[in-house]
C-alpha positions as CSV (number, residue, x, y, z in Angstrom):
1,M,85.0,65.8,112.6
2,G,81.7,64.4,112.0
3,A,80.9,60.7,112.3
4,D,81.1,60.4,108.4
5,G,84.5,61.9,108.3
6,R,83.4,65.2,107.0
7,I,84.4,68.7,108.4
8,R,83.2,72.2,107.6
9,L,86.0,74.1,105.7
10,F,86.7,77.5,104.4
11,C,89.8,79.4,103.1
12,A,90.4,82.9,104.3
13,L,92.8,85.7,104.9
14,Q,94.2,85.5,108.5
15,L,94.0,88.9,110.2
16,P,96.9,90.1,112.4
17,D,96.3,89.6,116.2
18,E,96.2,93.4,116.8
19,T,93.6,93.9,114.1
20,R,91.4,91.2,115.5
21,R,91.7,92.6,119.1
22,A,91.0,96.2,117.7
23,L,87.9,95.0,115.8
24,A,86.5,93.0,118.6
25,A,87.0,95.9,121.0
26,W,85.2,98.2,118.7
27,A,82.4,95.8,118.2
28,G,82.1,95.4,122.0
29,A,81.9,99.1,122.6
30,S,79.6,99.8,119.6
31,V,77.1,96.9,119.4
32,P,74.2,96.8,122.0
33,E,74.2,93.3,123.8
34,S,70.6,92.8,122.6
35,A,71.6,93.1,118.9
36,G,72.9,89.5,118.7
37,R,76.1,87.4,119.2
38,L,79.5,89.1,118.7
39,V,82.1,87.0,116.8
40,R,85.0,86.3,119.0
41,A,88.3,88.1,118.3
42,D,90.1,84.9,117.6
43,D,87.6,84.0,114.9
44,L,87.6,87.3,112.9
45,H,88.9,86.6,109.3
46,V,88.2,87.6,105.7
47,T,86.8,84.6,103.8
48,L,88.2,83.8,100.5
49,A,86.0,80.7,99.7
50,F,83.6,78.8,101.8
51,L,83.7,75.1,101.0
52,G,81.2,73.8,103.5
53,S,81.0,70.2,104.7
54,R,83.8,68.2,102.9
55,P,85.5,64.8,103.5
56,S,88.4,65.2,105.7
57,A,90.6,63.4,103.0
58,E,90.3,66.5,100.8
59,V,92.2,68.7,103.2
60,P,95.8,68.0,101.7
61,P,94.8,68.8,98.2
62,I,92.9,71.9,99.3
63,V,95.9,73.0,101.3
64,A,98.2,72.6,98.3
65,E,95.9,74.8,96.1
66,L,95.7,77.5,98.9
67,R,99.5,77.4,99.3
68,A,100.0,77.6,95.4
69,A,97.6,80.6,95.2
70,S,99.0,82.3,98.2
71,A,102.7,82.0,96.9
72,G,101.6,83.8,93.8
73,S,100.0,86.6,95.8
74,G,101.7,89.4,97.6
75,P,100.7,90.9,100.9
76,V,97.2,92.3,101.1
77,E,96.3,95.8,102.3
78,L,92.7,96.4,103.4
79,R,91.0,99.5,104.9
80,V,87.7,99.6,106.9
81,R,85.0,101.3,104.7
82,R,81.6,100.9,106.4
83,Y,79.3,98.8,108.5
84,R,76.7,96.7,106.7
85,E,74.0,94.2,107.6
86,T,72.6,91.3,105.8
87,R,69.5,89.2,107.0
88,S,71.8,87.3,109.4
89,V,75.1,89.1,109.9
90,G,76.7,92.5,110.7
91,M,79.9,93.1,108.9
92,L,82.7,95.7,108.2
93,V,83.1,96.0,104.5
94,L,86.7,96.5,103.5
95,D,88.4,98.4,100.6
96,D,90.9,96.1,98.8
97,V,93.5,98.9,98.3
98,D,95.5,97.5,95.3
99,G,93.1,94.6,94.3
100,A,95.5,91.8,95.8
101,A,92.8,90.3,98.0
102,G,90.2,90.0,95.2
103,A,92.8,88.5,92.9
104,L,93.9,86.0,95.5
105,A,90.1,85.2,96.2
106,G,89.6,84.6,92.4
107,D,92.7,82.5,92.2
108,V,91.7,80.3,95.1
109,Q,88.2,79.9,94.0
110,E,89.4,78.8,90.5
111,R,91.8,76.4,91.8
112,L,89.3,74.8,94.1
113,E,86.7,74.7,91.3
114,R,89.3,72.7,89.2
115,L,89.9,70.4,92.2
116,G,86.0,69.8,92.3
117,V,85.6,70.9,95.8
118,Y,84.1,74.5,95.3
119,R,81.4,76.0,93.3
120,R,81.5,79.9,93.0
121,E,78.6,81.8,94.4
122,G,76.5,83.8,92.0
123,R,77.6,87.1,93.7
124,T,80.8,89.0,93.5
125,W,83.3,88.3,96.2
126,L,83.3,91.1,98.8
127,A,86.2,91.7,101.2
128,H,84.6,91.9,104.6
129,V,84.8,90.8,108.3
130,T,81.7,89.4,110.0
131,V,81.6,90.9,113.5
132,L,78.1,90.1,114.5
133,R,75.5,87.3,114.0
134,F,71.8,87.5,114.6
135,R,68.5,85.8,114.1
136,K,66.6,89.1,113.3
137,R,68.4,92.1,111.5
138,A,69.7,94.4,114.2
139,G,69.0,97.5,112.1
140,L,72.2,99.2,113.4
141,A,73.8,102.2,111.7
142,L,77.3,102.0,113.2
143,E,80.2,104.3,112.4
144,P,83.1,102.0,111.5
145,P,86.2,101.9,113.5
146,N,88.7,104.5,112.8
147,M,91.9,102.5,112.1
148,C,95.0,102.4,109.9
149,S,95.3,100.0,107.0
150,I,95.1,96.2,107.7
151,H,98.3,94.5,106.3
152,V,97.6,90.7,105.8
153,V,100.5,88.4,105.2
154,R,99.0,85.0,105.6
155,S,96.1,82.9,104.3
156,A,94.6,79.8,106.1
157,L,92.4,76.8,105.7
158,Y,89.9,76.9,108.6
159,R,87.7,74.2,110.2
160,S,84.4,75.5,111.5
161,T,83.1,73.6,114.5
162,P,79.6,74.4,115.6
163,G,78.9,75.0,119.3
164,P,76.3,76.4,121.8
165,A,78.2,79.7,121.8
166,G,78.6,79.9,118.1
167,A,81.1,78.2,115.7
168,R,84.8,78.0,116.6
169,Y,87.3,78.6,113.7
170,D,90.5,76.7,113.9
171,A,93.3,77.1,111.3
172,L,94.4,73.7,110.0
173,D,97.2,75.1,107.9
174,T,98.4,78.6,106.9
175,A,100.3,79.9,103.9
176,P,102.4,83.0,103.6
177,L,101.3,85.5,100.8
178,G,104.1,85.7,98.4
179,G,105.8,82.4,99.5
180,D,108.3,81.9,102.2
């Protein structure tokens, strides 16, 4: 937590352990070391809403809204479609098989907007996992990993803590998709 009582927060789909390990292994084998910094396996996730720096006192109402949205959602099925780069990250773009992830993202974002802690981005939400961060676009054309569907059953509110080796993401609370 910062000296001013603020923390960096985001809501995300919590990927299963075996999926995170498989994606990290693929990235480790596919991405040249000179391309940038790989995201650690423990930190791989699918962001639903990035809140940025928020007062720590807002965590309980944010968790309540994430739990409510998650309870109204069912399990999410995702499939890796392709590798893509932006100006600062390499990501695996995912297919949202039945639209459940997009519906959950929309519900979470709407709830957080009403709470006054979030403002939607101008672009459409994209299901993806960031696997690589860089200062200069790596220009990689990678074949995505050949893997089965990813079945997600939990969402989480994460705290992002900057560090010399990159940010660490810690789940402050989790919520089952579809309720208990």
